[in-house]
Steps between C-alpha positions, in 0.01 A plus 500: 500500500350763271451459124775739413748291697383185312529689177870581581584143626348305205523756223131476403293813471204582723278453201633149449455417865144623491431305187626178654281563807199547270589171333502327831875409481593712802285551813676719754343542840337834598578705806171487715562846615511681161426222254827565324679207337787360703738297280716226661815322396282214373322748277833620366603138421177452320562807289847385422355166370237679307764732341721212399205312343377809312851576366476150354166591346300261718130597471311636810271202483776253528664685793166471679497127435849471636401688811194274546721185460310390191809533281863429581793717406630215275166475313484879462849518355436205266186687361704822467786325320247376247359848457855638434578223255165578319593863491845416361333283227268783411786745487695263272195451264464890480869528433483246215210696341691828530802337338288368210344847448841658503653249264216532248595869455143596423385853535172585677302518167607149380477333845252215500368547849199261459740210437687566824187570694352164405819333608498686827132407564594128464786550746264670745261211481797278588574716808746764379424847634580820309452858604143582612406766250173572675666552829740741341217691348308507825817625687542777240139600551555506876803730456311721270217530746736567791679778302173669390365501850819637649524765235136604545551526872821713464341731242202547729734580794707742293187667376384557855840632603496732194153634601613567851805687376286717284289574812812603687552775249176665593537439873857479637360398843425156366866439421580297817202258475562462126864412554395245768235341263749515214756304698237237562408493134863458402541214757189337349647520149827355616316217676306426188809462294650267765179291499508487119854376499412233755190403293719453201723266699198296617363472141839397352551231754129409543282615787673491838834556329693547817366184653563296186856627506565264793 
């Protein structure tokens, strides 16, 4: 079957399917006549298993070990339960700190941040994980860069379109080709906006956002 049929059956996007193929988790056969991928029911079952495991936040590396028989489902679930319990502990610690800050009733000027930071550093040394500020800053820079790039491209395209419209005023015979090129430019601008939105989704969820979703 074709990839769009697999997409409908399993509920995984083409991008996800291609990603899993790149990761070696799925290896569909190719049609010798046209070299197109031909997906089997076995491939569909494999994707269903991958989707289930990804929904449970099992890392790609562990899924690969499961497929290679180097890790059992029971072992994988045990490790994942430990991860979840650790995340719950981290969340509880952050909740307690938030409650203390709230109950102190301090305003920002009188807040003794160094005392809390020292305490948090000790907790991190013991294994507690707080929000990765550096990662948040990097993501913000990525978003800014993406927006600047998209805006620069759109402004350039609009400038070109404006110059062409000015040229039409002096030569009406150029109207048809200008309209044609203008339609292409507008499509490029719309496409840029769509790509920008998709890029934001990938940044917010980490690279390969769609694949990590499952």
